N, C-alpha and C positions, 0 to 999 in steps of 0.2 A: 348786718347793722347798717343803717344809712350813715353816710358821711356828711359832715357839714358842708354846705356849699362853699365855704371858705377854707376847705380842708388843705389844699395845696399852699394857700397863702399863709395858713398857720404853721404849716411844716417849715416853709421858707423863712419864718420869723423865729424858728429854733424851738417850737412847741414840743412837749411830750404829749402825745396823743392817747386818748382812751375814750371810754364811754361815760356820757353824762346825759340823763334823761332820754335814753334811747338813741342817741347819735354819737358818732365819733368826732370829737372836738378836742380843743386844747385843754389838757389838765393843768399844765404848768409851763412857764417859760424858764425855769431854772431856779427861782428864788421866790418861793411862796410868800415869805415874810415881806419882801419888798413889794410884791404885787399886792398884798393886803393893804400895805401902807398907802400905795397910790389910790386905792379905792376911797380911802377916808381922808387923805391929806395932799393928793397930788392930782394927777389926771391918768386914769385907767382907760384902756380901750379893750373890749372883749367880744368874743364871738357870741352871737345869740342864734346861731343855726340850729340849736336844740329847740328852738321855738318854731311855730308855724303860723301861717295866715289863711284864713278861710273867708271868702266872700259870700255874703247873704244877700241875693238879689230877689226881685219880685215884688209886685205891687202889695203884697200882705206881709212883707218882711218885718215891719215895726210891730204890728199887732201881734204876729205870730211869735217873734223873738222875745217879745215882752211877756209872753205866757210860758217861755222855756226857762228863764233864768230869774235869779233871786233879787236883781236890782232893776232899776227903771230904764227901759230903753226908749219909751215914747217921749220922754222929756229930755233926752240927749240933744243938745244943740249940734250942728254941723261941726265937724272936726274936734269933737269932744268925745271922751270915753269914760268908762267906769269898770269896775271889777265886780265879777259875778260868780255865783255858784250855780252849778246844774244839779238839781236835786231829784230824788225818786219821790213817789207819792207819800212815802213814810218820812220824809224830810231828811234822808241821808244824803251825803254829798257824793255825787257821781263824777265831779270834776270842777275845774275852775277855768276861768277865761277873762279876758278883757274884751269888751265890745265897744266899738267906735262908730259914730254916725259919719259916714263919708258922703252923705247927700243922696247920690243915686243908688247907694248900697250901704250895708253895714259891713263892718270888718271884724272878724273874730281873731284874737291872738291867744294862742294857748301853747302848751308844751307839745313837742312832737310825740312823746310817750302817750299822750292822752288822745291824739287825734282820731284814731280808728274807733275807740269806744265812744267818744263824744259824737262824732258824726252819726254812728249807729244809733245812739240814743235820740239825737235830735231829729234824724230822718223818720223815726217811727211816728213822730207827731206831725208830719206833713201829710195831711189827708186830703182835703179839698182846697187847701191854701196855695196860692200863687207864690211859691217860694222855691228858691234853688240854692243849694249849698255847693261852693266851688273851691276845691282845695287849690291854693296858689303856692304851695311849697316850693315847686320847681322854678317859680318866677320871682318870688319875693322873700328876701331874707332880711337880716338885721344885724347891727353891732350895737354894743352899749358903749357910752362914753360917759365916765363918771368921776367925780371929785371936785374939789373947790376950784380947780384950774381948768375944768371942762369947757366952760364957755369961752374962755380965752383961747385954749387950743384948738377948739372947733373953728373959731374965727381965723386963727392963723392957717389952718388947713383949707379955709375957703368957704366955711358955712357960718353965717351969722344967725344967732338966735333972735327971732323977730320979737322977743318978750313973751315967750310961751308961758302959760300957767300950767300947773300940774294936770296931767291927762288931757292935754290939748295938742293937736297935730298942726303942722304947716307944711305945705308942699313948696319946695324950693328947687333950684337948679344949681348943680355943682358940676363944673367941667363940661357943661353941656348936656349932662344927664339928669333926669328927674329923680329926686329923692324926697323922702318924707321925713321931717324932724318932729320928734315927740319928746315932751318933758314928762318923766314919770312922777308919781305922787310921793313926795317926802318933804317934810318940814326941815329936815337936818342935812340931808345928802342931795347934792346936785347930780341928777342923773338924766341923760338923754338916751334916746335910741335913734338910730338912723336906718331907715328901711329903703332898700333899693334892690336891684338885681345882683347877682353875685359878682359879675364883672366890675360893676361900679363900686361895690362895697370893697373889693380886693384893692382897687386903686385908692379908695378913701383910707383904708386901713394903713397903707404905706404912707399916704400923706400925713396922717395923724402921727405916726411914728416919727416922721421926719420933723414934725412940729413939736416933739418932745413928749408925746404920750407914751405910756408904758404898757406893753401887752400883758394881759392877765388871763389866767386860766381858771377852770371851774373849781379847783382846789381852794384858791383864795376867795372866790365868789361863795363858796359853801361856808367858809369861815365868817364871811361878812353877813351872810344870811342868818346864821345862828346867832351872831352878835346882835343883830337888830330884831331877833325873835320873829322872823317872817316865815310861816309854815309853807312847806312844800307839798303840793298834792302827791299822793302815792307814798310819801315818807311821813309826814306830820299829819295830813288830812287823808282819811281813808273812807271807804264807803260805809263804814259803821259809825262815823261821827256826824254830829249835828252842827248846823252853822254856828249857833251861839257859843258852843263849846270851843271853837277855834279862836274866839276873840276878834275875828275879822268882821266887825259889825258894818264896815264901809262896804261890804258885799251885799248888804241887805237894805231893801226899801219897804217900809211898812205902810205906805199909802197907795201903792201902785195898783192894787187890786189882785185878781186871781192869777196864780201861776202854779206849776207843779211843785208840790211840797209846801205851799203857802200856809195851809191849814196847821200844819205841825210848828212852823216857824212862828205863826202868830199865837198858838197855844203857849209856847214857851215864853214869848214876850209877855203875855197877859199874866202868866204866873210869876214872872219876875226874876227867874234864874234858872240855871242847869246845875246838874250835880257835879260836873267836872269843868275844870277851867285849863285852858292852853297856857303854859307858863314857861319862863326862862328860868334856869337854875345855874348856880355856881356849884361846881362840884369839888369836893375835898376827898381825895382817895385814889383808887385805881380808876383807869378808863373803862366805863361800862360798855356792855353789848347793846345795841339797839334792841329795844324791847324789854330791857331790864326793868323789873318791877320796883316801884317805890313803896316803901313801907313806913308806917307810923303807929307806935304803940303795938307793934307785932302784927298789924294787919296791912294787907295790900290797899294802897290808896291811890295808886297811879302807875305810870309807865313813862320810860324815856323813849323819845322817838328820833332825835337827832343829837349828835355829840361832835364837838369841834375844840381843838386847841388854838385859841386865839391870841395872837401876839399883842402884848401891851408894853408901855414903857418900862414897867416893872418886871417883865418877863412874861412867859405864857400863862394864860388863864384857861382853865377848862370849863366850857360852858355846855349846857344841854337845853333841849327843848323837850316838852312832853305834857302829859295831862296829869292833873292831881285832884282828887275830890276836894270840893270847896270847904268843907268842914275841917280838914286837915290843914288846908292853906290858911284859912281864917284864924284858926287856933293857935298857929305858930308852932305846931308840934314838931319835934325833931324827926326829919325825913331821911331815910337811909336808903341805899341800894346795895347790892352785893358788892362790897369792896369799898364802900365810902358813904359820905353824907352829901345830901343835895339841899341847898339852901335857895329858897326862891329869890330871884332877882327882880328888877323892875318890870313893870307890866309890858306885854308885847307891844312892838311898834307897828302901826298900820302904815304900811308902805308898799307900793307896787314895785315888783322887780321884773 
């Protein structure tokens, strides 16, 4: 298993290490409840070494990429990005990624666990196109800085936010090194990423801790992810799922023209709905297994894909993500799983992580 480029820095900060998204990274720094609190109420800094970057170069890159993904690439302004699905011809989801227009090239940001399969899929469609895909995993990594104090502590560590809008990038200099700052998309939570080489990120990590940021591991990130109902590819989004079932409509563009899987996406849109909906649940009862079936009126109506115990001021709340048939959701029928009851919570949040 690959180690995060910040592996030694994380160990030096007291992390308990383990696997997350195919990479050995920090699971926790000793107090998951506090780490979760910093994500929502303070300033958390966390490793993003489980993500990876790919450069898309060549004169045909924009036209070619626009035909590979579900969102628009040709209309992206320089240093702007968006969220995308990669689909098969049947409209099923083969992976997800963020795409950014960097002027002379495009940049793909995706999870390390998806990298090989996505590159294989994308390269199949480079035929006569002047396009090259270059894995930059060994040269470019990232850390996340999140919470209401994120802007303040970034400034204290030496990086000023130039007023970034969601999904916008800015190239800045920190301690003589080139870094890229990006603001992720969320109306409710302030989240930045800093991209740079591992040596620079190691120094910045320490500077952020000295400024008051709290290190956070993947266990707290998973609790946060479930709380905001953001689906993770390979866990909540699988290659049998359709884009509109996931609720992530910000990954779709209906005016861009032809792309792989577009016919199915458009057919679903024109019919007005899908049979299943990605939903957040509050659970009452035992902690279920991933894949546990949801039932209503004695019939299977869905499944659970993620579960987390989320700290609240009133104590722990057990939340889950999963899919449920629309008729069961809309009728308000009592929904159970082996060992408890699942009650639909508010709609999923559209947020980039």
